[in-house]
Legacy VTK file of the C-alpha trace (Angstrom):
# vtk DataFile Version 3.0
C-alpha trace
ASCII
DATASET POLYDATA
POINTS 234 float
25.332 32.303 -38.363
26.195 35.942 -37.715
29.191 37.044 -35.674
28.130 39.189 -32.724
30.159 42.425 -32.885
32.371 43.438 -29.979
31.484 47.038 -29.164
33.523 47.249 -25.974
36.001 49.657 -27.536
33.453 51.765 -29.397
32.282 54.825 -27.481
31.633 55.202 -23.797
29.148 53.402 -21.578
27.083 56.599 -21.559
26.976 56.665 -25.373
25.851 53.042 -25.409
23.142 53.788 -22.841
21.830 56.803 -24.768
21.785 54.817 -27.996
19.814 52.009 -26.330
17.396 54.392 -24.646
16.707 56.342 -27.856
14.928 53.467 -29.604
11.591 51.924 -28.711
11.245 48.255 -29.700
8.344 47.179 -31.870
6.231 44.451 -30.216
6.329 41.059 -31.921
3.030 39.912 -33.438
1.591 37.195 -31.237
4.726 35.129 -30.642
7.303 35.367 -27.910
10.989 35.798 -28.717
13.643 34.214 -26.519
17.418 34.481 -26.803
19.003 31.215 -25.688
22.672 31.860 -24.877
25.248 29.227 -24.003
28.852 29.180 -22.913
30.536 26.948 -25.519
34.051 26.997 -24.116
35.751 23.626 -23.822
34.549 22.702 -20.325
30.947 23.082 -21.460
30.635 20.208 -23.967
28.608 17.902 -21.662
26.192 20.712 -20.835
25.985 21.760 -24.493
24.942 18.215 -25.353
22.426 18.267 -22.503
20.933 21.577 -23.618
20.653 20.302 -27.175
18.635 17.370 -25.916
16.351 19.564 -23.804
15.715 22.530 -26.067
12.590 21.032 -27.677
10.889 21.376 -24.304
11.103 25.164 -24.529
8.895 25.199 -27.607
6.461 22.774 -26.013
6.215 24.845 -22.828
5.461 27.993 -24.855
2.978 26.429 -27.278
-0.104 27.219 -25.229
0.863 30.879 -24.815
1.124 31.969 -28.443
4.293 30.154 -29.476
7.968 30.982 -29.342
10.798 31.991 -31.648
14.262 31.183 -30.296
17.639 32.574 -31.288
20.780 30.678 -30.285
23.770 32.760 -29.152
27.036 31.139 -28.126
30.641 32.079 -27.489
33.829 30.045 -27.618
37.545 30.556 -28.230
39.059 33.956 -27.565
36.809 36.159 -29.714
34.075 34.092 -31.357
30.514 34.998 -30.382
27.756 34.154 -32.852
24.000 34.416 -33.141
21.692 32.267 -35.258
18.500 33.381 -36.941
15.311 33.073 -34.900
13.720 29.652 -35.352
10.190 28.578 -34.507
10.682 24.822 -34.077
12.916 22.639 -31.973
14.039 20.685 -35.023
15.523 23.832 -36.535
17.340 24.749 -33.355
18.651 21.212 -32.946
20.081 21.329 -36.473
21.920 24.549 -35.661
23.286 23.217 -32.375
24.437 19.952 -33.936
26.909 21.851 -36.131
28.679 23.491 -33.188
31.386 22.043 -30.967
32.887 23.552 -27.837
36.355 25.112 -27.899
38.663 26.501 -25.257
38.491 30.176 -24.381
37.206 32.784 -21.974
33.693 33.914 -21.184
32.124 36.650 -23.339
28.955 37.330 -21.381
29.230 41.049 -22.061
28.804 40.454 -25.772
25.752 38.292 -25.083
24.119 41.021 -23.001
24.929 43.727 -25.555
23.547 41.564 -28.359
20.306 40.942 -26.483
19.956 44.666 -25.849
20.435 45.408 -29.545
17.941 42.736 -30.603
15.382 44.323 -28.290
15.748 47.589 -30.185
14.332 45.972 -33.309
11.506 43.958 -31.748
10.403 42.871 -28.311
12.469 40.139 -26.677
10.538 38.246 -24.017
13.566 36.923 -22.143
17.255 36.120 -22.282
18.311 32.706 -20.993
22.003 32.148 -20.284
23.513 28.807 -19.262
27.072 28.800 -17.958
29.361 28.084 -15.044
31.899 30.916 -14.884
32.391 34.668 -15.174
35.853 35.840 -16.305
34.976 39.440 -17.144
34.701 42.775 -15.394
31.512 42.419 -13.364
30.879 46.177 -13.200
30.769 46.302 -17.000
28.402 43.344 -17.080
26.150 45.097 -14.584
26.089 48.254 -16.717
24.980 46.185 -19.705
22.415 44.380 -17.573
20.983 47.741 -16.575
20.599 48.686 -20.235
18.930 45.363 -20.907
16.538 45.978 -18.034
15.586 49.344 -19.515
14.561 47.451 -22.642
12.259 45.270 -20.576
14.277 42.089 -21.159
14.533 39.863 -18.102
17.640 37.688 -17.892
17.332 34.154 -16.537
20.788 32.833 -15.691
21.145 29.122 -14.986
24.413 28.187 -13.328
25.983 24.777 -13.502
28.032 24.060 -10.410
28.641 26.244 -7.391
31.355 28.745 -8.272
30.721 31.515 -5.747
31.979 34.444 -7.836
29.919 33.365 -10.827
26.877 32.989 -8.609
27.255 36.531 -7.274
27.615 37.962 -10.768
24.633 36.010 -12.082
22.452 37.169 -9.194
23.349 40.810 -9.784
22.696 40.576 -13.542
19.352 38.955 -12.805
18.465 41.625 -10.266
19.301 44.492 -12.621
17.123 43.052 -15.383
14.293 42.033 -13.064
14.963 38.390 -13.901
16.074 35.398 -11.856
18.865 32.892 -11.410
19.039 29.248 -10.380
21.627 26.503 -10.120
21.514 23.041 -11.653
23.639 19.910 -11.842
24.166 18.345 -15.258
23.798 14.912 -13.637
20.146 15.801 -12.957
18.883 17.000 -16.370
15.269 17.320 -15.254
16.215 20.407 -13.223
17.559 22.260 -16.270
14.616 21.053 -18.346
12.186 22.572 -15.834
14.117 25.850 -15.724
14.217 26.159 -19.508
10.525 25.368 -19.760
9.659 27.993 -17.159
11.734 30.683 -18.861
10.250 29.831 -22.258
6.739 30.083 -20.873
7.586 33.517 -19.489
9.011 34.679 -22.837
5.836 33.598 -24.612
3.185 34.609 -22.104
4.687 36.720 -19.356
4.124 36.260 -15.640
0.708 34.647 -16.154
2.324 31.872 -18.193
4.999 31.381 -15.550
2.301 31.120 -12.888
0.502 28.544 -15.027
3.715 26.488 -15.145
3.945 26.690 -11.375
0.319 25.623 -11.098
1.147 22.522 -13.116
3.739 21.522 -10.550
6.894 23.081 -11.997
8.740 24.026 -8.801
11.407 25.814 -10.867
8.722 28.160 -12.178
7.737 28.922 -8.579
11.376 29.700 -7.739
11.618 32.171 -10.626
8.311 33.796 -9.670
9.518 34.316 -6.103
12.639 36.109 -7.327
10.789 38.284 -9.827
8.116 39.111 -7.272
10.672 39.950 -4.618
12.376 42.424 -6.931
9.077 44.064 -7.831
8.312 44.480 -4.164
LINES 1 235
234 0 1 2 3 4 5 6 7 8 9 10 11 12 13 14 15 16 17 18 19 20 21 22 23 24 25 26 27 28 29 30 31 32 33 34 35 36 37 38 39 40 41 42 43 44 45 46 47 48 49 50 51 52 53 54 55 56 57 58 59 60 61 62 63 64 65 66 67 68 69 70 71 72 73 74 75 76 77 78 79 80 81 82 83 84 85 86 87 88 89 90 91 92 93 94 95 96 97 98 99 100 101 102 103 104 105 106 107 108 109 110 111 112 113 114 115 116 117 118 119 120 121 122 123 124 125 126 127 128 129 130 131 132 133 134 135 136 137 138 139 140 141 142 143 144 145 146 147 148 149 150 151 152 153 154 155 156 157 158 159 160 161 162 163 164 165 166 167 168 169 170 171 172 173 174 175 176 177 178 179 180 181 182 183 184 185 186 187 188 189 190 191 192 193 194 195 196 197 198 199 200 201 202 203 204 205 206 207 208 209 210 211 212 213 214 215 216 217 218 219 220 221 222 223 224 225 226 227 228 229 230 231 232 233
């Protein structure tokens, strides 16, 4: 599993923007690509276990829209942020997740956003999904990275466990700048997160039409995401 580089000290924000804007991503052939990012600091172990149990549903939700390749990104400790290869089956992703345990540390959402931006340079990324409960970084810097991600056409779907107000504000602004959406869930009600992950996976594989199909099948979380995306477009 590759370490995600920390480019925060390398060049200015303008240099990073120009570098991102100078490359046009190559569309993936027939399959969606989703980056599935998780906070793996110590407080997150119960939610990590929950996400591991639910991740198969992402592949199932995307199956009817051309399929899905998923890359796991996680951070933990003080400086560890890693990305897996892209996998096309839930079994493969489950095997990767089973080898990882949560460790104490601070959030590294900036590195997740920068990594997603860089992946989108190489090939189209349908969506970024982030699951977490806190933001311990400079929000202005996160917003600058979110803007770069939005220029790449990558919508961020941020799913917040709990009700931390500052995290909620940051997640909403990141979602707005990428044209994505945010929603809250409670780990004691896993069906909510399952529905959110399924909706985001459908979007990554088939775009807005796939998300609308999820809503038509009774996924109220898909309808919530559509309302946010539509409101931003308007």
